N, C-alpha and C positions, 0 to 999 in steps of 0.2 A: 503495500499499499503506499503510498504517497504521505508525508508528514513531514513538518516544520521542525526542524531540529536547529541547537545550540552546536557553533563554532568559534565562539569565541567572541571578547564585546564587538557588539555592532557588528558579529555576523552571523548570521542564519540561513540557513537555504531549504527549498524542500524538496526531502530525499526519497528513495526510494530503500523502507527498513521491513520487517518482517513485520507481516499482522499477527495484531494479539488474538491469546487463544485463551477458553477456558481456564484458571487455574484453581480458584476454590468456588464450592458447589453452590453457593452465591453472588459468584460475579454473573454481569450477561457481557456480551458483546453490542454494542452499538453502531449504526452507521451512521455518521454521522452528517446534518445534511444543512449547519449552518452553528458557525464561531465568531468567535469575537477576538481583536486583539485589546489587553485591560490596559490600562494606564501601569495598575502592577506588572504587567509582563516587561513595561519598558526597564523597570529597575533589572529586571533576571537579563535584556536585550543588553545594557550599559554595565554588565557585569559586575552592580552592585551586588547579589546577594551571595553570598558564600556558597560553596558544594554544588556550584553549578558546574554539570558536569558537558563533554563534550560528545554529542548525539543526544541530548536530552530533550524529548517530544514536549512545547509552550506550549498552554493552552488551557486557561481553566475556566472559561465560561463558553457552553456546546448544546446543543442539545440533538435528536436526531431519532433513529428507530431503531427497538430492540430485533438486531437478528439471530442472536442465540442466548439463549439463559440454562445457564447451571441448575440441575434438576429439586436443590433446596430454594430455589426462588420462588416465592410467590406470589408478590406486592406487582409485578409486571409479568407480561410474559411476549412473545414473538411477534411483533408486527403494532404492539404498543407506541405508540408518537411519547415521548418524555424530555423533559430541562432536567439536567444533570446539575445538581449544586455541588459547587467547588469544594467545600468541605466533604471531606468521608467519617461517615461515622456509623459506629458500630448500631446503635438504637437502644443499646442494653445496657452500658457501664454507669457509672455512678453518673457522671455527668451528662449523657445522653436523657436519663431519665427524668435529668430536670430541666430538659427542653437545650440545655447549653452544647450545642454540638457538634463546634469548633472548639471545643476543651474534650472531645472523646480519648479516653487515652489506652483505645486500643487499637487503633488504624499507623499511626506513626512509628515506625520503630526507634529513629533519630531522636534529637533533642530540642527540633526547631531552635528559632532565636534564645533562646535564653542564654544571657552569660554570666549569673548566679548558677551555676552547676548547682544547685543542691538535690537531695534524690526527690524527686517530683516527679509524675510521667509531664513526658513530652505533650505539645498540642495537637489536636489530630491532624493524619496528614491531609494534604492538601491534591488538586490535580496539576501538575504542570511544574510544580513550583521549587527546582532545587531537592535535593538529596536533606537537606535540614526538616523538610514537610516529609518528607515518606519515597522521593522519586518517583512517585508515580507517574506512567505516560500522561502527557495531557494530552486535549482536544482537539488542536490544530492537526486535524491528520484525517483522512477517507474514514477509520474503523478505531475503536478504545473500550480497552477491558475499563469498568466498570465496576469495583468491587462491593459488598456491603449494599446490596441491590435491592435489599429489601428494605432498607433505609433511606437510599437516595433520591432514585428514580423519582419523577415529580408527572402522572399522565397530563396533558393538554389537550383541549379540544381539536378537532381538525379543522373547526370554523377562523382560528384565529391562525393566521399566518406567524412563524418562525419568525418573523424579523418584533411582531407585537408581544412572543412570549419571552425571546431568548435569554433577553435580558434578568428573569428570572435567577438563573446561576449564578447571579451574582449583585453587581452593580444596585439594582434595583433594589433587592434585600441589604445589601447594605445600605444602601441610602437610607431605606425604610430605617433601620435600627439604627442610625445616624440621629434621625430628626425623632425618634422616641424614645432614644435616649436623651438627646436635647429638652426632649418632656413640651416638643412643640404643638401647642393647641388655638384655638381661637384668640387671638389679639396676639397674641405671641411675636415678640422682636427677636431676630435670629441675624446674624453673620454669618454664612458660609466662606471660608477660604479657600480656594482653587474651584475654576469654571471647567473641571474636565466632569468626564461620565459621571461620578461617583459625587459631583459636586451640581452640578444638572438635576439629576434627580432628588438631588434632594432638597430643592430648591423648589421641583415639581412636589413634595410630597409634603413639605413647610406650607406651601400655599393652597395644597386641595384638605389639608388639614387645620386653614382657618389663620395662617399670621398675617399680620398686620402690617410688616415691616420686615423685608428681608433683604439684607445686603450682601453683595458678593463680591468678592475682592481676587484678581486677576490680574496677570500684563497683556492678554492676547485681546485687543479690541474687539475683535470679533464675535471672541466665545462670549463676551460682557455683550454683547448688542444684543446676541442671541436669546440670551438669559432675560434680558432688560423686556425684546420684545415678547417672549413666548411665556416668563411667569413673574411681568413686571417686578424684578429686583431693582438697586437701588445701585448700578455698579460703581466699584470701587477699583479704581488703577493705580499699582499699587506704584510703575514707573512714572504716573505723573502726579505722588503724593510723597511726602516724606516719612507720615505716618499713618496708615491706614486705619490706623485704631482710632487715632483723636479725631478724624473724617467721621468716624461712624459714629462716637461719642457726642461729636456737637451736632450729630441730627437724631438725638435721641431725646425723651422728656427728661427735665432736668440732669441733663448731660449723665446719669446714669450708667451708661451704655447697655448693651441689648440685656435680652433675658437668656440668653444661649446663644455660643459659636459653636460653628462646626468646623473641625481640619479636615479639610479632606485635600489637602497635599502632602501631609507624612513628611518623609524623611529626605527626602530629594527639594525641599524646599531651597531657595537662592536665599543663601545664608553670608553674615558676614565676611569678610578676609582673614580674621583670625581663626571660622569655622571653617572654610575654606583650608586651609592651612595646615588644622589639625585635623580634617578629615583624609588632605593626604597624607597625611604622616600616621597615620592609621589609630591615631589617638581619640578621636571622636568618630562614633558610629551615624549619630542623622545632626540635621541641621535644625536649629533650635530656633528658626526665626519665626514660624509660623505657630508656633506653639507660644511665644514670647506674646507677639501681635493676640493672640485667640485671650490670652490672661489678661491683657490691655482693656481688650475693646468688651470686655463683659463688665454685668455690673456685680456687686456685690453678692452672694447668695447665688452668684447663676452659675449655668453648666459649662463643662467645658466636653464637647462629643469627639472622639476621634476614630474616624473609619483610618484615615492615613494609617500607613504602614512606618512606623517606627524598627529602628533594631540599634543596638548599644547603648553608648553613654552621648548626652546631649550637653554641649558646655551652656552654660548660662541659663538653668529652666531657670529664673525666677521663682523659687518653692515658695521663699516667703511669700512673696506677691500673689501667690496665691491661696496661702496661711491665711494674711489679714482678711481678704477675700471672702473669705468662706467658701471659697470652689468646691464644684464639686466636679470631676472626673469620671468620666465612663468610657470606656477605649476596648479594642479586642477585633478579632477576626469576626466575619458574621454567623449566630448561628441560625443560616440558611435556611434547613427543611423546617423552623421553627415559625417561618414566614410567611410560606411558598400557599397557603388555603386562606389567609387572608387579602395574599396580594391578588393571585387570581382574578378574582370575583372582582376588583377596580379594576384591573386591567380588560374585561368580559363589559364593566359598566360603560366603557370612555373615563373614565376617571383620573385613572393614570394612563397615558400615551407615550410609555419608553424608548418605542420606536424613532419617536421625533428629531433622534437627537444624532440619528446615524446621519453622516454625510457621502462614506464610501462602501460601495459592496464590491468586490471582489475575487474573485476564484484561489480558490488555494493555494494553485500554482505561481499566485503573485503576492503572496505573504510577505517575503521580503521586501518587495516595492511597500504594500501595508506598514510595514514597519515602520520605512525607513518617513514615508508620508506621515505618519503617524506623531514616530517622537520629535519630527521635523515642525509641525505643526504647520506643515504643508497644503495650499489648498483649500486651507480653511476647515480643516476637517477637526470632528471630533468624534467619532467615531468609526471604525472600520469592521463591519463583516467579511466572513471567508466562506465560503462556500465550493464545496470538493465538488471536483466535475463532475464527479458519479452522480451527482444529485442535478432533476429538471433545472432549465433556468426560473428563475425565479420570476414573479413577477417584479414590472416595476415598481421602485420605491415612490409609495404613494402613502397618503393616511386613511389607510380602510376602516378609518374610527367614522371617517364623515359618512361611508355608507352605512356602518356596522351601529355604530353609536351617537348619527347624526353630529350633524357639522364640528368639526374641532373651530376650538379657540382662533387658532392660526394655521395657513397652513403648513403644510412637514415641507421646510427647502427641500427644494430640488437635488439631485444626488451631484456630487462633482467629479466628473469624468469617467460615470458610471462605465463600466464592461461588463459584458455580457457572458456568462458563463452558462458551460451547460453544450448539449450537443446543439 
């Protein structure tokens, strides 16, 4: 089969690799019909995640059709159309029973990104995300082995296109968890740092839940313009202001700050010169710039919600400021399986339209080009979908919600340089 494989920083290619097979009797084999390039994939692409090895298959956002199932699989069967959560969870351990699937104790034989190595179980394995997280081959491929198939695969209706449900695999539940952690509700004021896919869908979720004021901080004008038009955010370009947090505070009642902030940037935020030097010397694992701005922008007693990936030590965390303001921090990988039953109806009703952030749909054969476009923010790229050649030519990228659920608030922007795929 064909799959996107890693060959060093900024070096990926679509190669012929061995077809996956059933290993454990609760595995399924999935024929991938759609997969996506995630912002987290760029950490791997840039060589920033340890234990990413030559030949690793990337991809943790994917869906498709079950073509083979082990004898112990009872939740799905051959022919089912399913979305696959990026977190691999057993469904029966201490954490899974509490619906904390990203903390599953049984699926990862590594240690994850924990530096303080105490005798504690590692986090759950993740698809296509280095050997820190299990070394499980990812879904940017024609076929993929899916372990623990009685817990992960989520059946979706045939009436909904792949574009509408694909992001149930990661970025939509990640945004949903971030907004829920931030306790966003009617009348809330929230600032979202980062206008990438998770940031944009966080704005969509916050708006649907009744947020009164949403600030979005980024430095790509086209992403801010889309968020302003589609979700009514107040854009803040950090290339045009010395202190985004101050600009936010000045626009809140009593200059108190927002009720909550969402850090959808993570450890590759553009930091100070000192941070850049420390990172290059391997004395620091993450830039703390976005977190410092979050701490500054939120009101006393507010919440800092962190869906962005962090690793290692952070210089200048400002823990004293966080203590003084009485802040609550909520963060971590997404417990995807816990949210899918409530998110699917929101898509079916047209209340959430995650497909509207897609700008590029390419053949899997063009995955390396997709990574380059996404990484460099070329062609006003927001999100790249990859479709294997084994899949029939997909429908044109238009907002099917206008047909299925009535008119959308705005039309979905057209594809940038769309490329037909399939025969």
